C-alpha positions as CSV (number, residue, x, y, z in Angstrom):
1,M,135.6,136.5,79.7
2,G,131.5,138.2,79.8
3,N,130.4,133.8,79.0
4,N,132.4,133.5,81.9
5,K,130.7,135.8,84.2
6,N,127.2,134.6,83.4
7,N,128.4,131.2,84.5
8,I,129.3,132.3,87.0
9,W,126.0,133.8,88.0
10,M,124.1,131.5,86.3
11,R,126.0,128.6,88.9
12,A,125.0,130.9,92.1
13,V,121.2,131.3,91.4
14,A,121.2,127.5,90.6
15,F,123.3,127.6,94.3
16,T,120.0,129.5,95.5
17,A,117.4,127.7,94.5
18,V,119.5,124.5,95.7
19,F,119.7,125.5,98.7
20,L,116.3,127.0,99.4
21,L,114.5,124.1,98.4
22,L,116.7,121.7,101.1
23,C,115.7,124.3,103.6
24,S,112.2,124.4,102.8
25,M,112.1,120.1,102.8
26,A,114.0,120.6,106.0
27,L,111.5,122.6,107.8
28,V,108.6,120.1,105.9
29,Q,110.3,116.7,107.2
30,D,112.0,118.2,110.4
31,G,109.6,121.5,111.3
32,R,113.5,122.6,112.2
33,L,116.1,124.9,110.4
34,F,119.8,124.8,111.4
35,G,118.6,124.1,115.2
36,W,115.6,126.9,114.9
37,R,111.9,125.7,115.3
38,P,109.6,128.7,113.7
39,G,107.4,129.8,116.7
40,V,108.5,127.1,119.3
41,K,110.3,129.2,122.3
42,A,112.9,126.3,124.4
43,S,111.1,125.3,127.7
44,A,112.9,125.5,131.0
45,G,111.5,122.6,132.8
46,P,112.3,119.1,134.1
47,Q,115.0,117.0,132.2
48,T,113.6,115.1,129.6
49,V,116.5,113.1,128.7
50,T,118.8,111.2,131.2
51,A,122.3,109.7,130.2
52,V,122.4,106.3,131.4
53,A,125.0,103.6,131.3
54,G,124.8,102.6,128.0
55,G,122.4,104.7,126.4
56,E,119.6,106.9,128.1
57,I,116.4,107.3,129.2
58,I,113.4,110.1,127.4
59,N,110.9,111.1,130.1
60,T,107.5,112.2,128.1
61,T,105.9,113.9,131.5
62,V,106.8,117.5,130.4
63,S,107.1,116.8,126.6
64,G,104.0,115.0,126.5
65,K,102.2,116.9,129.4
66,D,98.9,118.5,126.3
67,I,98.8,114.8,125.5
68,T,95.6,113.2,127.3
69,G,94.3,109.9,127.0
70,Y,90.5,109.1,128.5
71,G,91.2,110.0,132.3
72,G,94.3,112.6,131.3
73,P,98.1,112.5,130.6
74,V,99.8,109.4,129.8
75,P,103.1,109.9,130.6
76,L,106.2,107.2,129.3
77,E,109.4,106.4,129.7
78,I,111.7,105.8,126.5
79,Y,114.5,103.6,127.3
80,V,117.0,103.6,124.2
81,S,120.7,101.6,124.2
82,G,122.9,101.5,121.3
83,G,120.8,104.0,119.7
84,R,117.8,101.9,119.4
85,I,114.6,102.0,121.3
86,D,115.2,98.7,124.0
87,S,111.4,99.3,125.6
88,I,108.5,101.7,126.2
89,R,107.1,101.6,129.9
90,P,104.2,103.7,131.5
91,L,104.5,106.2,134.1
92,P,101.3,106.3,136.8
93,N,98.7,108.1,135.1
94,S,94.6,108.1,135.3
95,E,93.5,106.0,132.6
96,T,90.9,103.1,133.2
97,P,92.8,99.9,134.0
98,G,90.9,97.9,131.6
99,F,91.4,99.2,128.7
100,F,94.9,100.5,129.0
101,A,95.2,96.6,130.2
102,E,93.8,95.9,126.8
103,M,95.9,98.2,124.9
104,V,99.2,97.0,126.7
105,A,98.1,93.3,126.1
106,G,97.8,94.4,122.2
107,G,101.6,95.3,122.0
108,L,101.4,98.8,121.1
109,L,104.1,99.4,123.4
110,Q,106.4,96.7,121.5
111,A,105.4,98.6,118.2
112,W,108.7,101.1,118.3
113,D,111.3,98.5,119.6
114,G,114.4,97.9,117.9
115,L,114.1,101.2,115.8
116,T,116.4,104.1,115.9
117,L,114.5,107.5,117.0
118,E,114.5,108.6,113.5
119,E,113.1,105.5,112.4
120,A,110.4,106.2,115.4
121,A,109.9,109.5,114.4
122,R,108.5,108.5,111.3
123,L,106.7,105.6,112.1
124,D,102.7,105.2,111.7
125,V,101.3,102.9,114.0
126,D,97.4,102.3,114.5
127,A,95.6,102.2,117.5
128,V,94.4,99.3,119.5
129,S,90.9,98.5,118.7
130,G,89.0,99.2,122.1
131,A,91.3,101.4,124.0
132,T,91.8,104.1,121.4
133,Y,92.0,106.9,123.5
134,S,94.7,105.7,125.6
135,S,96.4,104.1,122.3
136,R,96.6,107.5,120.9
137,A,97.5,109.0,124.0
138,V,101.0,106.6,124.2
139,I,101.5,107.0,120.3
140,G,101.4,110.7,120.4
141,N,103.5,110.5,124.1
142,V,106.4,108.3,122.3
143,R,106.5,111.0,119.3
144,A,107.3,113.9,121.2
145,G,109.2,111.9,123.4
146,V,111.2,111.1,120.1
147,S,111.0,114.7,118.8
148,A,112.2,116.1,122.1
149,A,115.6,114.0,122.3
150,L,116.3,114.4,118.6
151,D,116.0,118.3,119.2
152,R,118.8,117.7,121.4
153,K,121.0,116.0,119.2
154,P,122.5,117.5,115.7
155,A,121.9,115.1,113.0
156,A,125.4,115.0,111.8
157,Q,126.4,113.0,114.8
158,R,123.3,110.2,114.1
159,S,123.9,109.7,110.1
160,V,127.8,110.0,109.9
161,A,130.2,107.5,111.5
162,T,132.1,108.5,114.6
163,G,135.4,106.6,116.3
164,A,138.0,104.9,114.2
165,A,135.3,105.0,111.5
166,G,134.8,108.5,111.5
167,I,138.1,109.6,111.6
168,A,139.2,107.5,108.3
169,A,136.1,109.3,106.7
170,L,137.0,112.3,107.4
171,V,140.9,111.3,106.2
172,V,139.2,110.3,102.9
173,L,137.3,112.9,102.2
174,L,140.0,115.4,103.6
175,V,142.1,113.7,100.4
176,G,139.1,113.4,97.9
177,A,138.2,116.9,98.4
178,V,141.4,118.2,97.6
179,L,144.3,116.1,96.2
180,P,142.3,115.8,92.6
181,L,142.5,119.6,92.0
182,F,146.0,118.9,91.6
183,V,146.6,115.3,91.0
184,H,145.3,114.1,88.1
185,S,147.0,110.7,87.7
186,P,144.9,107.0,87.1
187,R,146.9,105.2,89.5
188,Y,145.4,107.8,92.4
189,R,141.8,107.6,91.0
190,L,142.1,104.2,91.7
191,V,143.2,104.2,95.2
192,Q,141.0,106.6,95.9
193,Q,137.8,105.2,94.7
194,L,139.0,102.3,96.5
195,A,139.4,103.9,99.5
196,N,135.4,105.8,99.1
197,V,134.3,101.9,98.5
198,G,136.4,100.4,101.5
199,V,136.1,103.5,104.3
200,L,133.4,106.0,103.2
201,G,131.0,102.7,102.0
202,F,131.0,99.5,103.8
203,W,133.2,100.4,107.0
204,A,131.8,104.2,107.7
205,G,128.7,104.5,105.8
206,T,129.5,108.8,105.1
207,F,128.1,109.5,101.7
208,V,125.6,112.7,100.9
209,D,121.6,111.2,100.6
210,Y,118.7,113.3,101.1
211,A,118.2,112.5,104.8
212,M,121.7,113.2,105.6
213,M,121.4,116.6,104.0
214,L,118.0,117.0,105.4
215,N,119.0,116.1,108.9
216,F,122.2,118.6,108.1
217,F,120.1,121.3,107.5
218,A,117.6,120.9,109.9
219,N,120.3,120.8,113.2
220,G,123.0,122.7,111.5
221,V,126.9,122.3,112.5
222,T,128.4,121.8,116.5
223,M,132.1,121.7,117.0
224,T,132.0,117.8,116.8
225,L,134.3,115.3,114.4
226,A,130.9,113.8,112.9
227,S,129.4,117.5,112.2
228,L,132.7,118.5,110.8
229,T,132.2,115.4,108.3
230,A,128.9,116.2,107.5
231,L,130.0,120.2,106.7
232,L,132.7,119.0,104.6
233,L,130.6,116.8,102.9
234,M,127.9,119.3,102.1
235,V,130.8,121.6,100.9
236,V,132.1,119.4,98.0
237,A,128.5,118.5,97.5
238,L,127.1,121.9,97.1
239,I,129.7,124.9,97.6
240,Y,132.4,123.3,94.8
241,P,130.1,124.0,91.9
242,L,130.3,127.3,92.5
243,A,133.4,127.0,91.2
244,G,132.9,125.0,88.1
245,R,133.5,121.9,90.2
246,G,129.8,120.6,90.2
247,T,130.7,116.5,89.3
248,H,133.8,116.4,92.3
249,Y,131.5,115.0,94.9
250,C,130.0,112.3,91.9
251,N,133.3,111.8,90.3
252,W,135.7,111.8,93.7
253,I,134.3,111.1,96.5
254,C,130.6,109.2,96.2
255,P,131.2,105.3,97.5
256,Y,128.3,104.3,95.1
257,G,129.8,105.7,92.0
258,S,133.2,104.6,93.1
259,L,131.8,101.3,92.8
260,Q,130.2,101.2,89.5
261,E,132.8,102.9,88.0
262,L,135.5,100.2,89.4
263,A,132.7,97.4,88.3
264,G,133.2,98.9,85.1
265,R,136.7,98.2,85.0
266,L,136.3,94.2,84.8
267,S,134.9,94.1,80.9
268,R,136.1,96.5,78.0
269,R,133.1,95.2,76.1
270,K,129.9,98.0,76.7
271,L,126.8,97.6,75.9
272,K,125.9,100.3,73.3
273,L,122.6,102.6,73.8
274,S,121.6,104.9,71.2
275,P,121.6,109.0,71.7
276,T,117.5,107.9,71.8
277,A,118.1,106.0,74.8
278,V,120.3,107.7,76.5
279,V,117.4,110.9,76.6
280,W,114.7,109.1,77.1
281,L,116.5,107.6,80.1
282,D,117.7,111.1,81.3
283,R,114.0,112.1,80.9
284,T,113.1,109.1,83.5
285,R,115.4,110.3,85.7
286,Q,114.1,113.8,86.2
287,A,110.9,112.7,86.1
288,L,111.8,109.9,88.9
289,W,113.3,113.2,90.8
290,I,109.8,115.4,90.3
291,V,108.2,112.9,92.0
292,L,109.9,111.9,95.0
293,I,110.3,115.8,95.8
294,A,106.8,116.4,95.5
295,L,106.0,113.2,97.6
296,L,108.4,114.7,100.1
297,F,106.8,118.1,100.1
298,A,103.1,116.4,100.5
299,G,103.9,115.1,103.8
300,W,103.3,111.2,102.8
301,G,105.5,108.8,101.2
302,A,108.5,111.0,102.3
303,S,110.4,108.0,103.8
304,W,111.9,107.3,101.1
305,V,115.1,109.3,101.8
306,D,115.6,106.4,104.6
307,Y,115.6,104.0,100.9
308,E,118.2,105.2,98.8
309,L,120.4,102.8,97.5
310,F,123.5,104.1,99.2
311,T,122.1,102.4,102.7
312,A,122.7,98.8,101.1
313,F,126.7,99.7,102.2
314,I,125.4,99.6,105.7
315,V,124.7,95.5,105.1
316,R,124.2,95.2,108.7
317,S,120.9,97.4,108.7
318,A,120.0,97.5,105.0
319,S,116.8,95.3,103.7
320,W,117.8,91.8,101.0
321,V,115.8,93.9,99.3
322,M,118.0,97.2,98.9
323,I,121.2,95.2,98.4
324,G,119.9,92.8,95.7
325,V,119.0,96.3,93.7
326,G,122.5,97.4,94.9
327,V,124.0,94.5,93.7
328,A,122.1,94.6,90.3
329,F,122.7,97.6,89.2
330,I,127.0,96.8,90.1
331,V,126.1,94.1,87.9
332,L,124.6,96.0,85.3
333,S,128.0,98.7,85.5
334,V,130.2,96.3,84.0
335,F,128.2,96.4,81.1
336,I,127.1,100.0,81.2
337,S,129.2,103.2,82.5
338,R,127.8,104.5,86.1
339,P,123.8,103.4,85.2
340,F,122.2,104.4,88.9
341,C,124.1,107.7,88.8
342,R,123.1,108.6,85.2
343,F,120.0,107.6,85.1
344,V,118.7,106.8,88.4
345,C,120.1,108.6,91.7
346,P,117.8,111.3,93.1
347,T,120.8,112.9,94.9
348,G,123.0,113.2,91.9
349,S,120.2,114.9,90.0
350,L,119.7,117.4,93.2
351,L,122.9,118.1,92.9
352,K,123.4,118.3,88.4
353,E,121.1,121.5,89.2
354,I,123.7,123.8,90.7
């Protein structure tokens, strides 16, 4: 009984540490926590984002009013269609026409085309030589406008599928969160894993990773399907461990973990790793996790959160490198049990701390 109480307290301490770590990372990465931006008061200026058919227009006249070029403010209109930036157009300004035209000809206004708002917020763009002041003003206005638009949107709506895919994902999550607590059938486990891979992975692109967790902690919860899905993911990943089910998400819901285990069913012949090799591989995982967290807090190199291997499920937007590495680990899973989960996964490294 005494040991059980000690375990509960240890899990509570570990949960608190992980919770505070995620809060700190959200503040460092996004500058806000559950929708609250420390030290910033909400302004009641003109509308910054206007909804139009198929997208929205972001006007930086207010958000970028203190960002000046050579002759003064350089307001922009950022046109967003289908969740991605379609084009950026300058509004009337007092910049020197020749310098401003040189900047436009240099292609600066096209630097963000095709990016999501999240990608645009993290993109580093160089100024156009010969039009440095105007370039810096444009870059600053884009950042200000994108930030203002993102402040209006809960991250859960941007990182979790909606529509039919969102409903299917929520159903699979609910089943995976509840049924394994009572059902211990190998046949059910196989069905759940197939649903995880097909629905959560390839169809909905719904999973726990650092980008999703940081967005959740930065923006909080709203009463939407996507936000409730994100909340359920956080409950299973972070709250279940308090009840002694610290591996529930990884073992029963994670689509990439499920795909690795399914691949392992293809062969009974496994490579035997020596105990020493297992220890060193686990230490390498821990060292990688520490380095990645340090990069995030350092403020540079933090873009790795958008390139965790889970994103390979989103084939339409994943790079060939991510897809290739993802496939390589699946092939390796045929001979070694869940190698990515055990020896690499940065998200799993965090969840193992609880």
